[in-house]
C-alpha positions as MATLAB code, in Angstrom:
seq = 'MILDWLVVVLLVILSLTILLARDLFWVVASFITFGLVLTLAWSSLQAPDLALAEAAIGGGLMTLFLIDSLGFSDPEQTSSAGGFPITKLQGLTALGSMIVAVPLLRAFWAGGAVSPGLGPLVEQKIELSGVEHPVSAVLLNFRFFDTWFEMTVILLAIVALQTLRGRTPRGDSLPSGQSDQVLTWFARLLSPVLILFSVYLLWRGKHAPGGAFQSGVVLGAALSVLALTGYQDFLLRSPVVSRLVVTLGVVGFSGAGLFPLVLGGELAELPSGWAGDTILIVETMAALSTGMSIPYLLVALQVPKDKVQCEERTS';
ca = [
       0.000    0.000    0.000;
       2.915    2.366    0.645;
       4.145    1.916   -2.936;
       0.594    2.344   -4.292;
       0.077    5.592   -2.399;
       3.488    6.820   -3.550;
       2.481    6.175   -7.182;
      -0.797    8.057   -6.651;
       0.978   11.053   -5.094;
       3.530   11.124   -7.914;
       0.779   11.053  -10.546;
      -0.951   14.019   -8.905;
       2.290   15.998   -8.617;
       3.254   15.263  -12.221;
      -0.225   16.224  -13.428;
       0.023   19.606  -11.718;
       3.528   20.091  -13.103;
       2.317   19.402  -16.647;
      -0.479   21.963  -16.287;
       1.395   24.709  -14.429;
       5.088   24.406  -15.381;
       6.708   27.538  -16.795;
       9.137   25.804  -19.140;
       7.999   23.543  -21.974;
      11.002   21.312  -21.377;
       9.746   20.582  -17.861;
       6.273   19.954  -19.288;
       7.661   17.377  -21.713;
       9.881   15.763  -19.073;
       6.956   15.578  -16.634;
       4.663   14.085  -19.264;
       7.207   11.371  -20.092;
       7.701   10.620  -16.398;
       3.930   10.550  -15.954;
       3.744    7.756  -18.548;
       6.394    5.713  -16.756;
       4.727    6.126  -13.350;
       1.359    5.240  -14.887;
       2.986    2.040  -16.133;
       3.751    1.155  -12.507;
       0.128    1.903  -11.622;
      -1.206   -0.481  -14.251;
       1.271   -3.141  -13.130;
       0.090   -2.731   -9.541;
      -3.491   -3.183  -10.756;
      -2.421   -6.460  -12.426;
      -3.077   -5.172  -15.932;
       0.124   -6.154  -17.774;
      -1.300   -5.488  -21.248;
      -2.107   -1.890  -20.364;
       1.252   -1.529  -18.636;
       3.053   -2.698  -21.778;
       1.046   -0.324  -23.963;
       1.627    2.620  -21.617;
       5.362    1.915  -21.387;
       5.670    1.711  -25.163;
       3.427    4.685  -25.961;
       3.664    6.997  -22.946;
       7.261    6.307  -22.028;
       8.720    5.527  -25.440;
       6.780    6.750  -28.451;
       5.580   10.038  -26.953;
       9.173   10.729  -25.918;
      10.183   10.759  -29.565;
       7.300   12.970  -30.654;
       7.585   15.482  -27.815;
      11.361   15.852  -27.828;
      11.348   16.148  -31.596;
       8.611   18.792  -31.334;
      10.774   20.819  -28.938;
      13.341   21.087  -31.700;
      10.818   22.936  -33.877;
       9.627   25.307  -31.138;
      10.863   28.851  -30.662;
      13.328   28.952  -27.733;
      11.966   32.363  -26.713;
       8.465   30.911  -26.415;
       9.317   27.693  -24.566;
       9.269   29.418  -21.193;
       7.182   32.012  -19.461;
       8.291   33.934  -16.398;
       4.735   34.273  -15.178;
       3.793   30.651  -15.687;
       0.492   29.497  -17.146;
      -2.485   31.082  -15.384;
      -5.461   28.889  -14.629;
      -8.185   29.771  -17.127;
     -11.917   29.493  -16.573;
     -12.019   26.364  -18.713;
      -9.288   24.731  -16.631;
     -11.114   25.697  -13.458;
     -14.394   24.219  -14.693;
     -12.581   21.081  -15.790;
     -10.972   20.711  -12.359;
     -14.332   21.259  -10.656;
     -15.996   18.655  -12.871;
     -13.212   16.176  -12.153;
     -13.648   16.636   -8.396;
     -17.408   16.142   -8.688;
     -16.819   12.855  -10.519;
     -14.072   11.814   -8.092;
     -16.263   12.132   -4.963;
     -18.613    9.171   -5.693;
     -15.675    7.127   -6.965;
     -13.794    7.669   -3.693;
     -16.906    6.792   -1.683;
     -17.310    3.561   -3.657;
     -13.622    2.774   -3.151;
     -13.726    3.219    0.625;
     -17.093    1.442    0.929;
     -15.643   -1.708   -0.609;
     -18.204   -4.468   -0.734;
     -18.747   -7.168   -3.305;
     -16.950   -6.695   -6.591;
     -18.849   -7.620   -9.723;
     -17.093  -10.300  -11.805;
     -18.088   -8.414  -14.946;
     -17.732  -10.280  -18.228;
     -14.642  -12.200  -17.129;
     -16.394  -15.554  -16.539;
     -18.195  -15.310  -19.890;
     -14.920  -14.615  -21.705;
     -13.259  -17.574  -19.986;
     -16.216  -19.763  -20.940;
     -16.090  -18.820  -24.636;
     -12.335  -18.396  -25.040;
     -11.979  -21.783  -26.761;
     -14.054  -20.426  -29.659;
     -11.889  -17.304  -30.035;
      -8.833  -18.998  -31.530;
      -6.418  -17.602  -28.920;
      -5.503  -18.471  -25.351;
      -5.047  -15.012  -23.842;
      -8.325  -13.327  -22.755;
      -7.203   -9.801  -23.698;
      -6.359  -10.872  -27.249;
      -9.670  -12.716  -27.434;
     -11.572   -9.602  -26.382;
      -9.749   -7.203  -28.712;
      -9.626   -9.385  -31.811;
     -12.732  -11.528  -31.457;
     -15.348  -10.406  -28.964;
     -14.702   -6.687  -29.660;
     -13.737   -7.103  -33.297;
     -15.663   -4.033  -34.498;
     -14.085   -1.771  -31.888;
     -10.527   -2.721  -32.877;
     -11.477   -2.529  -36.556;
     -12.607    1.068  -36.103;
      -9.453    1.932  -34.139;
      -7.338    0.923  -37.131;
      -9.637    3.002  -39.322;
      -9.045    6.067  -37.122;
      -5.269    5.671  -37.551;
      -5.681    5.480  -41.314;
      -7.924    8.559  -41.336;
      -5.251   10.469  -39.404;
      -2.709    9.523  -42.073;
      -5.099   10.611  -44.848;
      -5.788   13.920  -43.088;
      -2.069   14.618  -42.695;
      -1.392   13.754  -46.327;
      -4.218   16.072  -47.377;
      -2.784   18.938  -45.333;
       0.731   18.341  -46.641;
      -0.369   18.083  -50.266;
       1.201   14.683  -51.022;
       3.012   11.752  -49.479;
       6.450   12.798  -48.152;
       9.429   11.250  -49.867;
      12.774   10.486  -48.288;
      14.621   12.877  -50.586;
      12.401   15.816  -49.512;
      13.063   15.403  -45.804;
      15.704   16.852  -43.496;
      19.043   15.086  -43.635;
      18.742   13.845  -40.050;
      21.309   13.710  -37.285;
      24.989   13.501  -38.160;
      26.210   12.546  -34.703;
      28.206    9.348  -35.137;
      27.545    8.067  -31.617;
      23.783    8.566  -31.990;
      23.796    6.923  -35.418;
      25.777    3.950  -34.092;
      23.407    3.619  -31.134;
      20.366    3.716  -33.455;
      21.814    1.023  -35.710;
      22.548   -1.125  -32.658;
      19.187   -0.595  -30.947;
      16.821   -0.809  -33.929;
      17.357   -4.539  -34.742;
      16.775   -5.387  -31.065;
      13.505   -3.426  -31.046;
      12.353   -5.037  -34.284;
      13.089   -8.512  -32.922;
      11.279   -7.642  -29.683;
       8.246   -6.454  -31.672;
       8.080   -9.839  -33.418;
       8.255  -11.537  -30.011;
       5.409   -9.383  -28.668;
       3.291  -10.221  -31.712;
       3.737  -13.955  -31.251;
       3.352  -13.744  -27.460;
      -0.037  -12.031  -27.744;
      -1.748  -15.329  -28.545;
      -1.211  -16.759  -25.068;
       0.205  -13.921  -22.887;
       0.318  -10.100  -22.615;
       1.384   -8.640  -25.947;
      -0.228   -8.485  -29.364;
      -0.514   -6.347  -32.466;
      -0.659   -2.876  -30.932;
       2.225   -3.359  -28.523;
       4.241   -4.976  -31.319;
       3.342   -2.191  -33.744;
       4.324    0.554  -31.312;
       7.722   -1.027  -30.620;
       8.266   -1.502  -34.362;
       7.228    2.104  -34.952;
       9.671    3.273  -32.284;
      12.499    1.377  -33.986;
      11.669    2.878  -37.387;
      11.293    6.333  -35.817;
      14.758    6.094  -34.273;
      16.118    5.268  -37.724;
      14.195    8.198  -39.221;
      15.576   10.642  -36.673;
      19.151    9.540  -37.357;
      19.146   10.058  -41.111;
      17.523    6.902  -42.504;
      14.175    8.445  -43.440;
      14.938    8.079  -47.161;
      15.060    4.308  -46.644;
      11.671    4.319  -44.883;
       9.804    6.483  -47.396;
      11.738    5.912  -50.600;
       8.605    4.601  -52.317;
       5.351    6.453  -51.458;
       3.294    3.622  -52.965;
       4.848    1.012  -50.668;
       4.441    3.210  -47.590;
       0.766    3.765  -48.408;
       0.168    0.051  -48.870;
       1.809   -0.820  -45.545;
      -0.174    1.865  -43.697;
      -3.460    0.464  -45.051;
      -2.677   -3.158  -44.139;
      -4.431   -2.931  -40.759;
      -7.751   -1.767  -42.177;
      -7.459   -4.205  -45.099;
      -6.817   -7.118  -42.740;
      -9.732   -6.348  -40.448;
     -12.025   -5.642  -43.397;
     -11.131   -8.946  -45.019;
     -11.577  -10.902  -41.794;
     -14.889   -9.146  -41.131;
     -16.372   -9.560  -44.595;
     -15.039  -13.024  -45.471;
     -17.520  -14.862  -43.192;
     -20.334  -13.409  -45.319;
     -18.960  -15.341  -48.290;
     -19.207  -18.552  -46.256;
     -22.822  -17.817  -45.370;
     -22.106  -16.637  -41.829;
     -22.534  -13.320  -40.038;
     -20.409  -10.193  -40.368;
     -17.107  -10.568  -38.439;
     -18.130  -14.022  -37.216;
     -14.791  -15.814  -37.434;
     -15.110  -19.578  -38.068;
     -13.941  -21.420  -34.974;
     -11.634  -23.693  -36.967;
      -9.890  -20.781  -38.681;
     -10.112  -18.169  -35.945;
      -6.582  -18.682  -34.613;
      -4.839  -18.458  -37.989;
      -7.069  -15.579  -39.083;
      -6.288  -13.575  -35.949;
      -2.542  -14.161  -36.367;
      -2.679  -12.884  -39.971;
      -4.796   -9.868  -39.003;
      -2.519   -9.079  -36.048;
       0.556   -9.228  -38.282;
      -1.031   -6.834  -40.777;
      -2.161   -4.513  -37.965;
       1.317   -4.513  -36.388;
       2.969   -3.635  -39.712;
       0.394   -0.920  -40.336;
       0.814    0.604  -36.877;
       4.594    0.339  -37.066;
       4.709    2.193  -40.395;
       2.125    4.805  -39.394;
       4.228    6.082  -36.481;
       7.399    7.076  -38.405;
       5.189    8.260  -41.264;
       3.510   10.754  -38.948;
       6.775   11.720  -37.283;
       8.679   12.307  -40.511;
       5.817   13.898  -42.430;
       5.339   16.524  -39.723;
       8.963   17.591  -40.210;
       8.361   18.568  -43.831;
       7.277   22.221  -44.175;
       4.039   22.472  -46.108;
       5.338   25.201  -48.391;
       8.311   23.011  -49.338;
       6.046   20.097  -50.213;
       3.768   22.296  -52.326;
       6.782   23.877  -54.052;
       8.213   20.457  -54.937;
       4.777   19.364  -56.151;
       4.576   22.351  -58.536;
       8.102   21.840  -59.867;
       7.514   18.139  -60.479;
];
């Protein structure tokens, strides 16, 4: 309980620091630390899948995006001597959060019987899902539509960015990347390890915490590290290939959802005999799609819009 209360106190302190810090660097550092501490919270709550996702996204992926964003910010505007005043909207948000927190705290201290929820039903039907791990069964079988739409949202974000930028970024139109030899050597050493670990997470998701999203985020982090150290031309050399990889997740879920209709079944009703193999194929496509979407977003945001439009007119 001492460790749990320490995690709670740290989360509150970090939240206030993120909202009220005067320097953007401290905001970014606090946000990254918040993700790592939240990983400990999920682990304490015995939710390893969420802990893995938070560690990869909050502690790893967001680190790349936020630190890279600091490089594009104006140094004169990254700090404010007066700090950030609390606006009316922030005050109303804080008041609403406290109103919601009161009944939650009362329910927590009251204790009582805890509802088993849908856990027993999932355990009862897990043999029909094609996987052994309940979280994978829920995400890729029992909540198939929800995960399908999540992949669609990622694709829509890519389409929106491409629309704003005018066209798909190419490697030869991007910044040259870092020239630091130590950083480049470290990236070349670390990236294969991350890629191998992403494959392990993908395979592990069938029977233990892991799966497509965790695997895709780790893969995306590896490709992002390569992009930030001068290998972005390798990642986006062919716009057609990058587009195809980004769409794999939606294509996989769409195929798995519509194929049962051909067999005379219901929409997204995976045949029990093929469910395991189908989920593995869909997870692989989703991991590749997620892994490519992350460096695509990171690198595309580095290309000034006017430069892209100028290159489009000259070509």
